[in-house]
N, C-alpha and C positions, 0 to 999 in steps of 0.2 A: 399935273404929272402925266407924262405921255403913256398911252396904252402900250401894252406889251407888243412887241413886234411879232412874237410867236404866240398866238392866242389860242388856236384850236387845231386839232388834227382830226380830219374826217376820213371816212372811207374813200379809197381811191375811186374816182368816177371812171366809167368806161371810156369816155372820150379822151382820157389822159393816158390810155394804155400805150400809145406809141412812145411815150417818154420813159417807159419802164425798161430798165436794163437788168440783165442777169450776169452772173459771174462773180468775180472777186474784186471788183473795182472799188468797193467800200463807199457806196453812196447811200445816204440816209433816205429812207422812204418816208417823206413827210406828206406824201400823196398830194393833198390839195390844201393850200392854206393862204389866208388873206393877211396881208400886212396893212394895218390901218393906223400907223403911227404918225402923228403930226410932225415928228422929228424927220421923217423921211419925205422928201418933196414929191413922192409919187405913190400910187397904190400899186403894189406888186403882187402877183400871184406866184407863190413859191411852189415850184414843182420839183420834188426830189424823188429819186428812184429807190425802190426797195432792193436790199441786198441781204440775203440770209446769211452770208458769210462776209461780214464787213471788215474783218480784221486781216490785213495782209502784210503785217510787218513783223510778226513773230512774237509779240507780247502775249502774256496769258490773258484769258478772257473769262468773264463770268456769264455763264449761259443761264438765262431765266428758266427755272423749273427743270433744268437738266444739270446734273452734277458732274459735268465733264467739260473739258476745254474744247473750243472750236478747232478743228484740225488745221484750219488755215492760219492760226496764230492771231496776231493783233497788231495794231499800230503802236509803236513804241513812242511814248510821249514823256519827255523829261522836263518840261518847262517848270512845273510846280515841284521843284525839288526842295527838300528841307534838310537843314543841317542836323545830323544826328550826333548827339553828344558822344565823344569817344569813350569807349569802355577802357578803363584803366587796367592794364594787364599786370603791371608791376605792383608789388605791395608789401613786402615784408623784408626785413633786414636783420643783419647780425652785426655785432660789434665786438672786436677783440681787444688787443692791448692798446686801446686808444690813448691811455695816459702816457705811453712811451713815445708817441709821435707828437712833435710840437705843432700845435694848431692854435693860433690866436684869433680872437673874434674879428679882428680887422683884416684877416686874410680873405682872399677872394671867395665869393659865394660858390656853393657847390654847383657843378655842372647839371645837377638834377633839380636846381631851383627853378620854379616857374618863371618863364620870360628870358632865361639865359640864352637859349637857342635863338630866340627872336632878336635879342640885342646883338648877339654875335653875327647873325646873318645880316642885320642892318649895317653893322660896322664894316663887314666885308664888302657889302654892296656899295657903301660910300667910298671905300678905298678903290674898288674896281671902277666906279664912275669917275673918280678923279683921275685915275690912271689913263682912262680911255677918252676923256673929254675932248681933247684936241683932235684925236683921230676921228671921233664921231662928227665933230664939226666939219672936218674936211670931206667926210663921206656924204653928209647930208646934201640933198638937192632941193632947190626951191619947189620943184613940182612933186616932191616925194609924197607929201601929205595928201595933196590933191589926187594923186594917182591911187593911193591906198583908199581914199574915201570914195573914189569914183565907183559907180555900180551899186553902192548901198542904197537900198530902197528907202526913200523918205516919205513917211505917211503924211496925209493932209491934216490940217489943223481945224477942219470944219467938215460938216456933212457934205457929201457930194451927190449929185444926181447920177442916174445911170449913165447919162451921156458924158458927164464929167469923169466918171470912173473909166468909161471906155476910152476917152481921150488920154487919160493918164496911163492906162495899160498900153495903148499904142505908142506913147512916147517912150515907153521902156522896152519896146521891141516885142510886144505881145508875148511876154514870157509865159512858158507853159504852166508854171506853178505860181502865177501872179497872185491868185487869191490867198494861197497859203503863206507866201512870203509877206504879203501886205498885212495879213492878220498878225503874223509874228512881229512885224514892225509896229503895228498899233499896240500890241501888248508891251513891247519893250519901251515904247515912248510914253506909256501911260495915257493913251488917248481916251477920250470920252466914249461911253458905250454907244451913243447914237451914231458915231462915225463907223464903228464896227457893224452896226445894224444896217447902215446904208450900203456897206460893202456886201453884206449877205444879200440884200435886195438886188444889187447889181448882178451878182453871180447867179442868183436864181433866175433872173430875167434873161441873162446872157446864155446860160447853159441848160436851163430847165432842171437843174439838180443842185443839191448842196451835199458835198462829200462828207463822210463821217469825220475825216481828218480836219476839215475846215470847222465843223461844228465843235469838235473837241478843242480846237484853239480858241474858239469863241467862248466855250464853256469855261476855259481856264481864265480868260479875261474877266468873265462875270464873277467867278469865285474870288479871284484876287481882289476885285474892287467892291465886293460885298453886295452884288446885285442878285440876292437870293431868290427874289420873285422870278427873275428871268431864268435862273437855274432850274426852278421847279418846272417851267414850261419846257425847257430843253430835256429834262428828265422824262416827262410824260411822252414826249415825241420819240425819244430814243427807246423807251420801254416798249412802245407800241410797234416800232418799226424795225427793231433789231433783236435777234434772238440772243445776242451776247454783247457784253460790254467789256472792253479791255481794262487793264488795271488802272490806268491813268484816269479814265472816266469814273470808275467806281470810287476811287479815292477822292476825287473832286466832289462827287455827290455826297459822300459821307461827311466830308468837311463842311460843305454848305448846309446840309440838313441839320447837322449837329449844333449849329449856332442859331437855330430858329425854333419856333414852337412845334415844328414838325420833326423834332430830333429823334423821336422813336422810330421814324421811318429809316433813319440811318442804321438802326440795329438790324432791320430787315435786309438792307443792302449788305451790311457786314456779314450776315448769315449766308447770303448768296455767295459772297466772296469765299467764305470758308468751305463751300462745297467743291471749290476748284483748287485753291491754294491757301497758304497761310497768310492772313492779312498782315500788313506791316504794323510795327509799333505805333506809327502815326495814325493809322486807321483806328486801332484800339483807343489810342489817346484821345482822339476827337470825340468818340462816343462816351468815354469815361468822363471827360470834362463836362459834356452835356448832361449826363445823368447826375453828376454831383451838383451842378448848377440848378437843376430842377428838383433836387431833393430825393432822387431815387438812389440812395446809397447802396441798396442791395444789388442793383444792377451794376453800379460802378465797381464795387469790390468784386463781384462775380467775374466781370470782364477783366479786371486787373489780375485776378488769380489765374484766369485762362491765359493771359498774356505771359505771365511768369512760367506757367506750366509748359508752354510751347518753347521755352528757352529764349524768348525775346527780351531785349533790354529796353525798359520803358524810357520814353523821352523825359527830359527834365520838366517840360510843360505838363506832362501827365502827373508827375509827383506834386508839382505846384498846385494843380487843380484839386488833388486829394487833400493837401494840407489846407487849402483855402476853402474847400467845399462847403463846410458848415457855415462859416461866416458869410460867404457870398450868397448861400441859399437864403439866409435870413434877410439879406438886403434886397432880394427879388420879391416884389410885391405879389401877394397871392399864392406864394409857394410855401408849403410846409414840409420840412424835412421829415423823413421817416424816423421813427424812434430807434435810436442806437445809443446805448449807454456811453458815457464819457470814457469809462474804463475800457470798453470794447474798442471804441474808435481810437483811443490812445494806444492800445496794444497793436492795432493794425498799422498805425502811422510809425510807431517805433520799430515795427518790423521792416518798414522801408529803410530806416536808418541802418538797421543791421544788414540789410541787403547791400547797401552802399559800402558798408564795412567789408563784407565778405567778398565783394567784387571790386574793391579799391576804386570806387566811383566818388567823384567830388562834386557836390552841388554847385551850380553857378550862383552868383551873388543874389539874383532875384529869388531863386529857390531857397537859399539860405535865409533870406529875409522872411519868406513865408513860414519857414520852420521856426524862426525866432518869434514871429507874431503868434503862431499857434501855441507854442509853449507858454508864452506870457499870458495867453487868454484862458488857460486851463483854470477853471473855477476852484478856488481854495488851495491851489498848489504852490503859489508864490514863486514861480520861475522868473529869473531875470537873465536876459541875454545881452552879451557884449561882443563887440568886434575887437579882436586882439591878435597877438602873435606869440610865439614861444621863443625863449632864449636858447643859447647853445647847450645849456645844461638840461634842457627838456622841461622847463617849468613854464606854465601858462602865466603870461605877464598880467593877466586879469585876476585870477583867483589864486595863483601860486601853487596849484596842484601839479604833481609830476605826471607827465605824459608817458604813454607806454614806450618801453625801450626799443631801440632799433636792433638790439641783440637777439639773435635766434636762440630759442631754447635748445637744449641738447637733442630733444626729439625732432624738432624742426630741422636742425642742422644735419642730423643723420639722414632724414628723409630727403633733403636737398642733395646731400652728397651722393646717396645711392642713385637718385634719378639723374643727376648730372653725369655721373660716371657712366651710366648705362646709355643715356640718350645723346649726350654731347661728346664725351671723350671717347666712348667706344661705340658710338652710333654708326649707322650704315654709311654715312657720308664722311666719316673722319679720315678715311684713307685717301680721300681726294686732297687732303691737306698734309699728309705725311705718309709714312710706310709702316707696316706692322713691326718691322725690325727696329726702326727708329723709336717708335712709341715704347716698345719693350725696353730698349736701351735707356730711355729716359726714366721709365718706372724704376728700373734697377738703380739708376743714379740717385733718384729721390729717396729710395729706401735706405741707401747707404749714408745719407746725410741727416743731420739733426733737423728737427721741425723748423721751418722757416718762419720768421716774423713778418717778412714782406717779400713779395715776388715782383720783379721789375720787368716790364715789357721793354727790353733794351732799345729796339729799333723805333718803337712808338715814342719813347721818351726822347731819344736822340733827335727825332724829327720835329721836336718842339722848336728848335732853332732853325729858322729858314736859311741861315747861312750854312751851306753844306760843309764848309771847312771847320765848323765848330761842333759837328755832331758828336764826336767822341768826347770833347770837352764838356758838352751839355750832359751827356750820360754820366760822366765822371762826377760832375757837380751834384747830381741827384744822389748817386751812390754814396758820395762822401758825406752828404747831409744825413742820410739814413744810418751810415756807420757811426757818425758822431753821436747819434741817439742810442747807440749800443744795440742795434738790431741785427739779427741773423738774416742775411740778404741772399736771395737768388736772383741772378740776372739771366734772362733768356735772350739769346741773340741769334744771329745767322752767321754761318761760317765765313762769309765774305767780310765780316767785320774784323776778322783776325788778319786779313791781308793789309799790310801798311799802305795807306793812301792819304790823299789830302783830307778826306772825311774822317778816316779812322787812323789816327796817329798811334804808332806802336807804343809810345810812352804812356799815353792815356789808357790804352787797352790793358797794358801790363798792370797799371795801378788799380784798375777796376777789378782785375782778377785777384789782386792781393786783398782787396777790401770785401769781396763777395764771392760766393760760389757762383760759377758760371756754367751754362750749358748752351752750346751753339748748335742749332739745327741745320739741316740741309737748306740750301738757299731757296728751294722750291716749297719748303714747308711753311705752314702758318703757325704763328706762336700761340694763338689763343687756347687751343686744346691743352697745350703743355702748361700754360699759365694757370688755367682753371684746375687742372689735375694737381699741380704743386700746391696751390693755395688751399684747395679743399682737403688734400691729403694731410697738410700740416696742422690743421685744426681750426676751430672757430676764431682763434685770435689772429690768424694770419690775414694780412691785407695784401693788396696788389696795386701797383702803380701803372696806370695806362689812361689814355684819353679815349680808348675804344669803348663804345657804349654797349657792345655785345648784344645787339638786338637780334642778330641772326641766331646766336646760340640760345637765347631765351626762347625763340620761336621753335627750336628743336624739341623743347620739353612738351610732354604729352597732354597736359591739362592746365587750365587756368590757375588752379591752386598752386601747382608747382612753379609756374611762371611767376606768380606773385611772390612766392617764397624766394625765388632766384633774385628777383629785383630788390627785395628787402635786404638780402645778403649783399648784393652788389652795392646798394646805397650806403650800407654800413661798413663796407670794406674797401671800396675803390678810392684810392688816392690819386688826385689829379695835380700834377706839378705845374707851377708857374715859375719861370726863370726870370730874374731881374738882374741886369748887369749895370751897376752904377758905382764905379770906383772899385768894385769887387763883385764876385758872383754870389747872389743870394737865391736860395731855393725856398719857395713857399708852397705849401699844399693847401688846396681848397678845403674849406671847413667841412667836416662831417657831423651832422647833428646827432645828438645822443638819443633822439626820440623818433618814433615811427610816425609817419604822416598818414593817419588812418582815422576814420570815425571811431570814437571810443566813448565808453560810459563807465561810471562808477556807481550808478544807481541814482544818487542825488546830484549828478552833474553829467553833462554831455560836452564833448569837445569835437567839433566838426570842422575839418579843413575845407575851405570853400575856394572855388576857382574864380579869382578876381582878375585873371589875365586873359586878354582878348585872344591870344594865339599861343596856348600852352602846348608844347610838344608832348607826345604820349609818354616819354620817359622822364618828364619833369613832374614835380609835385608842388602843390600850392604852398605859399608862405604865410597866408592869413587864416585865422581861425575864428569860428563862432564859439564862444564860451557860454554855456547855459548852466546856471547853478540854481539850486532850490533852497530857499531859506526855511529854516525850521523854527 
């Protein structure tokens, strides 16, 4: 095994003073150090300059022993980015006169079903690709790919001597940031660590310095590939030579130290970070996982509580570490877990499930598997977990129990109505979409009419048919189907729809006005505030027909709880129409489940919807469930 390239950092010798630079150029002061690695074909003396203000890019920094940021900022570094599980903002729903609307199980899945948006996007992409295939072929030039690829830096596949690196740099025109770009290329290509070391050797000999930014890129490569011993050396050097570390370096050190026997040092780094800014959920998660693995459950739960108190949302991996902690601790030789009663630990972990419920968060499949394993491992409790789904009636296909209803309680409905009226319909931005006079005219109109069973967004529905000459016919078909079901209908439209045209046939529009109450807004107005007002004013039974997902309106609501309530109401009340024309016109509505998709428990059972879709949109809900039942 090759000796570490970075082995010692010693006090800067007087003869090296000419190499010392001042200012904000962000060069690491490694003073003097020898490289004695058999991987590198030469012995190089690394000379790096001290800079007390190394951070020149604006990122936050952690100043050792000083609880404030460096005024110069820091280098922004984003290579080690982690995907954060999306917090589900939607979550509770209401259900009205569902029995009066025909919906059969073979009707299209709800627009809110996980994977629907992805499938729709893929379908549209395929159609677009087919439509433009010939045009693209004509536009393509043989040299196109070569031209685009030209100029990209190709890293070597072996160690290079300083002379070879110099020759490579010259062949690329002696680029000013050659070292940074080459280290990036080595990272992207997954190159061996020895090649990156030889690059550092060349830069040190060529310039007499190693910049902070270059070492940060090298550090990232080390952390990604698990070269933790090398990370320790870089840490020692940076601690001695820089008064501050920017956020990227701190996060990388926390991650690397957390997966080694030196994991407690990661706590110290985390504490230094906290003096300057709030650590990320990933920072907390790395240390929590390390504490659980090494049996320090007190530290793990203390950090978890701190994370929650700061209003951060834990990563799925953090929850997974907590559910797996005890079992994994027993598997690690020589580690004894702290004493914590099963009942206490069970209460803490079930608290995580309730957090997921309250925040409409869905565990990914790997986390759901850990939850299942944990429940089944509880001594003497006889829990059994099964992967399942729910039918349209809201019954678990595994245990047969009834899931929570999508229908809002009277209290929830009143709360949502009050907030929606205040923040969406009468909010400060509403008159960008209408006028005070028109809104008052509409309110008076609604007050004079009976409560509606369904409100139709006329223009949105008409646009289901891409054939512009069929718009009024499409709207008429939907209204006719709703009338056939005996419903009281309101159609919202624009005044231009009343002018006879190819799109808006007079005969069709007359029939629509005979079958439904109609209100036509000014052509500059938007329909959504009117639709929401009419639906919410009519009562909890009233539904609405539109393909608009209303994400902007949900965002107007003041807090997460109200936004989740809005989304629950929306999923239980929004009808999305599909038009089929085969010998005759058939209108189908996408199915609306009778149950709420939320973590729920009845004491001796848990039902947990889990995210088994690679790319679930934020407004979609999972279709698969983990059913946990306790045998008595």
